[in-house]
C-alpha positions in Angstrom: 15.4 -35.8 1.1 14.1 -35.8 4.7 11.0 -37.6 5.7 7.7 -36.7 4.6 6.4 -36.4 8.1 9.5 -34.1 9.0 8.4 -31.7 6.1 4.8 -31.5 7.2 5.9 -30.7 10.7 8.0 -27.8 9.4 5.3 -26.9 7.1 2.7 -26.8 10.0 4.8 -24.7 12.0 5.7 -22.1 9.4 2.0 -22.1 8.3 1.1 -21.3 11.9 3.5 -18.5 12.1 1.9 -17.3 8.8 -1.5 -17.4 10.1 -0.3 -15.0 13.2 1.8 -12.6 11.1 0.2 -12.7 7.9 3.3 -13.3 5.9 6.7 -15.2 6.2 10.0 -14.2 4.9 12.6 -16.4 3.3 14.6 -16.0 6.4 12.1 -17.6 8.4 12.2 -20.6 6.1 16.0 -20.7 6.4 15.7 -20.7 10.0 13.3 -23.3 10.4 15.6 -25.7 7.7 18.6 -25.0 10.0 16.8 -25.7 13.2 15.6 -29.0 11.9 19.2 -29.6 10.1 17.9 -30.2 6.5 19.9 -29.5 3.5 19.7 -26.2 2.1 18.4 -27.5 -1.3 15.1 -28.4 0.0 14.3 -24.7 0.6 12.6 -24.4 -2.9 10.6 -27.5 -2.4 9.2 -26.2 1.1 8.6 -22.7 -0.4 6.7 -24.1 -3.4 4.6 -26.1 -1.0 3.9 -23.2 1.0 3.1 -20.9 -1.9 0.6 -23.7 -3.1 -1.1 -23.0 0.3 -1.6 -19.5 -0.6 1.1 -18.3 2.0 2.8 -15.0 1.4 6.7 -15.3 1.5 8.7 -12.0 1.3 11.9 -11.7 -0.1 13.9 -10.3 2.9 16.7 -9.4 0.7 14.7 -6.9 -1.2 12.7 -6.0 1.6 15.8 -4.6 3.4 18.1 -3.4 0.6 18.9 0.0 -0.1 19.7 -0.7 -3.7 17.5 1.8 -5.9 17.3 -0.8 -8.6 15.1 -2.9 -6.3 12.5 -0.1 -6.3 9.8 -0.1 -8.9 7.9 2.9 -9.4 6.2 3.6 -12.7 5.1 6.8 -11.8 7.6 9.8 -13.0 7.2 11.8 -9.7 10.2 13.3 -7.9 8.6 12.2 -4.5 11.8 13.3 -2.5 10.9 17.1 -3.9 7.4 16.3 -3.4 7.8 15.3 0.3 9.9 18.4 0.9 7.4 20.7 -0.4 4.9 19.2 1.9 6.8 19.6 5.0 7.7 23.4 3.9 3.9 23.9 3.8 3.2 22.1 7.3 5.9 21.2 9.4 3.4 19.0 11.6 3.5 16.6 8.8 7.2 16.0 8.9 6.9 12.8 11.1 4.3 11.3 8.9 6.4 12.1 5.8 9.6 10.3 7.3 7.6 7.3 7.9 6.5 7.5 4.2 9.8 8.0 2.9 10.9 4.4 4.7 8.1 2.6 3.0 9.3 0.5 -0.1 7.5 1.4 -3.3 5.6 -1.2 -5.2 7.7 -3.8 -6.5 7.3 -5.8 -9.9 4.0 -8.1 -9.7 3.9 -7.1 -6.0 0.2 -6.1 -6.0 -1.1 -8.9 -8.2 0.4 -11.4 -5.4 -0.9 -9.4 -2.7 -4.4 -8.4 -3.8 -6.0 -11.8 -3.6 -4.6 -12.2 -0.1 -6.1 -8.7 0.9 -9.4 -9.5 -0.5 -9.3 -12.6 1.8 -8.8 -10.2 4.8 -5.2 -11.1 5.4 -4.0 -8.2 7.5 -0.3 -8.0 6.3 -1.5 -7.9 2.6 -4.1 -4.9 3.3 -1.5 -3.0 5.3 1.2 -3.5 2.7 -1.1 -2.3 -0.2 -2.3 1.0 1.8 1.4 1.7 2.9 2.9 1.5 -0.5 0.3 3.8 -2.1 0.6 6.3 0.8 2.6 8.4 -1.6 0.0 8.6 -4.1 -2.3 10.0 -1.5 0.2 12.5 -0.7 0.6 13.5 -4.4 -3.2 14.1 -5.0 -3.8 15.7 -1.7 -1.0 18.3 -2.3 -2.4 19.0 -5.9 -5.8 19.8 -4.3 -4.2 22.0 -1.5 -2.4 24.1 -4.1 -5.3 24.2 -6.4 -8.3 24.9 -4.0 -6.5 26.1 -0.9 -7.8 23.2 1.3 -5.7 22.6 4.6 -3.2 20.0 3.5 -3.3 18.0 6.7 -7.0 17.4 6.2 -6.7 16.8 2.6 -4.0 14.0 3.2 -6.3 12.5 6.1 -9.3 12.5 3.7 -7.2 11.1 0.8 -6.0 8.2 3.2 -9.6 7.2 4.1 -10.2 7.2 0.2 -7.5 4.8 -0.3 -8.6 2.2 2.3 -12.2 2.6 0.9 -11.1 1.8 -2.6 -9.3 -1.2 -1.4 -12.4 -2.3 0.4 -14.5 -2.1 -2.7 -12.1 -3.1 -5.5 -13.2 -6.2 -7.4 -10.3 -8.0 -8.9 -11.1 -8.4 -12.7 -13.8 -5.8 -12.8 -12.4 -2.6 -12.2 -9.4 -1.0 -14.0 -6.0 -1.3 -12.6 -5.9 -0.7 -8.6 -3.9 2.6 -8.6 -6.3 4.0 -11.3 -9.2 2.9 -9.1 -7.5 3.9 -5.8 -6.8 7.4 -7.5 -10.5 8.0 -8.2 -11.6 7.2 -4.8 -8.8 9.2 -3.0 -9.9 12.2 -5.4 -13.6 11.7 -4.7 -13.1 11.6 -0.8 -10.9 14.8 -0.5 -13.8 16.6 -2.7 -16.5 15.0 -0.5 -14.8 16.6 2.6 -13.6 19.6 1.3 -15.3 22.9 2.3 -17.3 25.3 -0.1 -18.0 28.7 0.0 -21.3 27.8 2.1 -20.0 25.2 4.7 -23.7 25.3 6.4 -25.2 23.6 3.5 -24.7 20.0 2.6 -23.7 19.8 -1.1 -23.5 16.5 -3.0 -20.0 15.7 -4.4 -21.2 15.8 -8.2 -22.4 19.4 -7.2 -19.1 20.2 -5.6 -17.4 19.4 -8.6 -19.3 22.0 -10.5 -18.2 24.4 -7.8 -14.7 23.8 -8.1 -14.8 23.9 -11.9 -16.1 27.5 -11.3 -13.3 28.2 -8.9 -10.8 27.4 -11.9 -12.7 30.1 -13.9 -12.7 32.6 -11.4 -8.8 32.3 -11.0 
């Protein structure tokens, strides 16, 4: 095994890269080992040491894989069909939807790994959590658009704000699962911004809920 001082030098270099980027890939660890001419059997040792320091290490092979078996999405929603419906309703949303299609869905245990880092203001962890649940925003926003005829683009925008608020307010260990908690905030923020029959009057969210219940009856 290489000297302790050499290991420390590699760890410090990788940790510096982590502080700048917010995460490391396994490939970057391999590159460092090749650069310092270390045996590959020391990869696990270095990764374990970095993980013990709280460093996020992404599996690049999963990140770049097109294999459907790597995707983990517990919902039963047909998102391809949903995305197509969104574009048919509002073609201006096509670039946004195309970007969401490229985002890898949440992986097994990924949220549990990312959340503590996100709550510690790690930019990468926050961005990844928000991006991987944008499809949930689109699903909820489309439902409100179809149910209450709210403009779809505005509804998606308000839903995204709700997702960000949810991540900011989420308290690990006190609230329900994050996706359940986030869905409530997405829903509430859409309703909060939604127009009612009298847009000149401010109406609290709890009162708006009653209005929308009446709309359901009138249908």
